C-alpha positions in Angstrom: 50.0 33.2 20.0 47.1 30.6 19.9 43.5 31.5 19.3 41.2 31.8 22.4 37.4 32.2 22.7 35.3 32.7 25.6 31.8 31.3 26.0 29.3 32.0 28.8 26.5 29.3 28.6 23.5 29.9 30.8 21.6 26.8 31.9 18.1 26.6 33.5 19.1 25.1 37.0 20.2 27.1 39.9 18.8 24.9 42.8 19.6 21.3 42.6 23.4 21.1 43.4 23.6 17.6 42.1 22.4 18.7 38.6 24.5 21.7 38.5 27.7 19.7 39.4 27.0 17.1 36.6 26.5 19.8 34.0 29.7 21.7 35.1 31.7 18.2 34.9 30.5 18.0 31.4 31.6 21.4 30.4 34.9 20.4 32.2 35.4 17.2 30.3 37.4 18.6 27.3 41.1 19.1 27.5 41.9 22.6 26.3 38.5 24.1 27.8 38.6 25.7 31.1 35.9 26.9 33.4 37.0 30.2 34.9 33.9 31.1 36.8 30.4 29.9 37.5 27.5 31.1 39.5 24.1 29.8 40.5 20.9 31.6 41.7 18.0 29.7 43.0 15.6 32.7 42.6 16.6 32.9 39.0 16.7 29.2 38.8 19.7 29.6 36.5 23.5 29.0 36.3 26.0 30.9 34.5 29.4 29.4 33.3 32.4 31.2 32.0 34.6 28.8 29.6 37.8 29.9 27.9 40.1 27.9 25.7 41.0 27.0 22.1 38.0 27.2 19.7 37.7 23.5 19.0 37.9 22.5 22.6 35.3 25.2 23.8 32.8 24.1 21.2 33.2 20.6 22.1 32.8 21.4 25.6 29.6 23.4 25.0 28.2 20.5 23.1 28.7 18.0 26.0 27.1 20.7 28.5 24.1 21.0 26.3 23.6 17.3 26.0 23.9 16.9 29.7 21.5 19.7 30.5 19.0 18.2 28.1 19.2 14.9 30.1 18.7 16.4 33.3 16.3 19.5 33.0 12.9 19.2 32.3 11.4 22.5 31.1 7.9 21.3 31.6 8.7 21.5 35.5 11.3 24.3 35.5 10.3 27.6 37.2 12.3 30.8 37.9 12.4 34.6 37.8 14.6 34.6 34.9 13.3 34.4 31.4 14.1 31.1 29.7 13.2 28.7 26.6 15.6 26.0 27.2 17.4 23.6 29.6 20.6 25.4 28.0 19.0 28.8 27.3 21.7 30.7 25.6 25.3 30.1 24.5 27.3 33.2 23.4 30.7 32.8 21.7 33.2 35.6 22.3 36.5 36.3 20.4 39.4 36.9 22.9 42.5 36.5 21.1 43.6 35.8 17.5 39.8 35.3 16.8 37.7 37.5 14.7 33.9 38.0 15.3 33.5 36.5 11.9 35.2 33.4 12.9 33.0 33.2 16.2 29.9 33.5 14.1 30.9 30.5 12.0 31.5 28.6 15.1 28.1 29.4 16.6 26.4 28.5 13.4 28.3 25.2 13.2 27.5 24.5 16.8 23.8 25.3 16.2 23.6 23.0 13.4 25.2 20.2 15.5 23.0 20.6 18.6 20.0 20.3 16.4 21.1 17.3 14.2 22.6 15.4 17.0 20.3 16.3 20.0 17.3 17.2 18.2 16.9 20.3 20.1 15.4 23.4 18.2 18.2 26.1 17.8 18.1 29.8 17.1 20.9 32.2 16.0 21.1 35.7 17.6 23.2 38.8 18.0 26.1 38.8 15.4 25.3 35.3 14.3 21.6 36.1 13.6 20.3 34.9 10.2 17.5 37.5 10.6 17.4 41.0 11.7 14.6 40.2 14.1 16.7 37.7 15.9 19.5 39.8 16.8 18.1 40.6 20.4 17.9 37.6 22.6 14.7 38.9 24.1 12.8 38.9 20.9 13.6 35.1 20.6 12.5 34.4 24.3 9.2 36.2 24.0 6.7 34.3 25.9 9.5 32.1 27.4 9.2 28.3 27.1 5.8 28.0 27.5 4.9 30.9 24.9 7.4 29.5 22.3 5.9 26.0 22.7 2.5 27.2 22.0 3.5 29.2 19.1 5.3 26.4 17.3 2.5 24.0 18.0 0.1 26.6 16.4 2.5 26.7 13.4 3.5 30.3 13.7 6.1 30.7 10.8 8.0 33.5 12.3 8.8 31.5 15.5 10.2 28.6 13.8 14.0 27.8 14.9 16.9 28.3 12.5 17.7 24.6 12.8 16.1 21.6 14.0 12.5 20.5 14.6 9.6 23.3 15.0 8.5 21.6 18.3 9.8 21.8 21.9 10.4 18.8 23.9 11.3 18.8 27.5 14.8 20.2 26.7 13.2 23.3 25.1 15.3 25.3 22.7 18.8 26.7 22.8 19.9 30.1 21.4 23.5 30.3 20.1 25.3 33.2 19.0 28.5 35.4 18.8 29.0 38.7 20.7 31.6 41.0 22.2 32.3 40.7 26.0 29.0 41.3 28.0 28.7 42.5 31.6 26.0 41.2 33.7 25.4 43.6 36.5 22.5 43.7 39.1 21.7 46.3 41.5 19.7 45.7 44.6 17.2 48.4 45.9 16.4 49.3 49.5 12.9 48.1 49.0 11.1 44.7 48.4 8.6 46.6 46.1 9.4 44.7 42.7 7.1 47.3 40.8 9.8 50.0 41.5 12.6 47.9 40.1 10.3 47.2 37.0 9.7 50.8 36.6 13.3 51.6 36.8 14.2 48.8 34.4 11.7 50.2 31.8 13.3 53.8 32.1 16.9 52.7 31.5 16.7 49.9 29.1 17.2 50.7 25.2 14.0 48.8 24.1 12.0 51.1 26.2 13.8 54.3 25.0 16.5 54.2 27.4 20.3 54.0 27.1 21.8 52.2 24.2 23.3 48.7 24.7 21.6 48.2 27.7 19.0 45.4 28.7 17.2 45.6 32.0 14.4 43.9 34.0 13.0 44.3 37.5 12.9 41.1 39.6 12.4 40.1 43.2 15.3 38.2 44.5 15.4 37.0 48.1 12.7 39.4 49.1 14.8 42.3 47.6 13.8 44.3 44.3 16.6 44.0 41.9 17.3 45.8 38.7 19.0 43.1 36.5 21.1 44.4 33.5 23.2 43.1 30.6 25.5 45.6 29.3 26.1 44.8 25.5 28.9 47.4 25.1 30.3 48.8 28.2 32.7 51.0 26.3 29.6 53.1 24.9 27.4 52.6 27.7 29.6 52.3 31.0 28.6 51.0 34.4 29.0 54.3 36.3 26.7 56.1 34.1 24.1 53.6 34.5 24.5 53.2 38.1 24.0 57.0 38.7 20.8 56.7 36.3 19.4 54.0 38.4 20.3 56.0 41.6 18.3 59.0 40.4 15.4 56.9 39.2 15.2 55.1 42.5 15.2 58.5 44.5 11.7 59.4 42.8 10.3 56.4 44.8 12.1 57.2 48.1 14.6 54.3 47.8 18.2 53.9 47.1 20.8 51.3 45.9 21.6 48.6 48.7 24.2 46.8 46.9 25.5 45.9 43.5 26.4 42.2 42.1 28.5 41.0 39.2 27.4 37.8 37.5 30.5 36.2 35.8 33.5 38.1 35.0 34.2 41.5 34.0 36.7 43.4 31.6 39.3 45.2 33.5 38.7 48.3 31.6 35.3 48.6 32.7 36.4 48.9 36.4 39.2 51.4 35.4 36.6 53.5 33.6 34.3 53.3 36.8 37.2 54.2 39.0 38.2 57.0 36.8 34.7 58.6 36.8 33.9 58.0 40.6 37.4 59.4 41.7 38.0 61.8 39.0 41.3 60.1 38.2 41.6 61.4 34.6 45.0 60.1 34.1 44.3 56.4 35.5 45.5 53.7 33.2 46.5 50.1 33.9 50.0 51.4 34.1 49.2 53.3 37.5 48.2 50.0 39.2 50.9 48.6 41.4 50.2 45.0 40.6 50.7 45.5 37.0 54.5 46.2 37.8 55.0 43.1 39.9 56.8 40.0 38.5 
């Protein structure tokens, strides 16, 4: 069996469809790399792409997408609800088949060096590929967003210098590249437009504020509705159903509930099985118990 990796690049454009389509075409231009999902959100002003394929093909596709985003997105003009520091904001590499995490780390570092050398974009390494402990967490690198990082580099703050490339931000900003296990991007919309409630709930549940391990969360206002936006860094240890029920309980304190949930990108099948097993109390549920698994 051949090696396969996944990558989920996030770029800072969710409103101009012509720009989105052009960047997607750049990702699709390499044989052996395939887009299997993409979504765009105008409030976040962000697009998320899921690529899979052979390691060399995927990394080449990523480079082309980063280059095209740098041409078309001016971070001095870009605004949106989602934190960001660059035209291509973050690029994680995920081992899927016949690939180790260590091999994905090596690919991430090589890609970061190439982006900085050929495109003159500052690059930072994060999570499993991080060269420094304080850069394992993406939020630490993105502190202050594009504007804050630009000012910090201009002031010569040594701790904010990139791992590769120039210590100054141009219109394309900076790009964060790393390696990680599969991540689930999961949002819960509340039955209120009061974003302060979503922010309080996010603070209560996220790990950095003393909440649940392997969980990142923030409160946003999306299309007039309060949203708790979450990333599950390890769904096997902090599962969706446990967090959903915690959000439900926290929301009830403020007299509101969960209106609906939303996935951004793809989700591992096991995460859904775990949720079904918990909610339906099907303790013996396995993939073998699903009809479609037995069809030719």
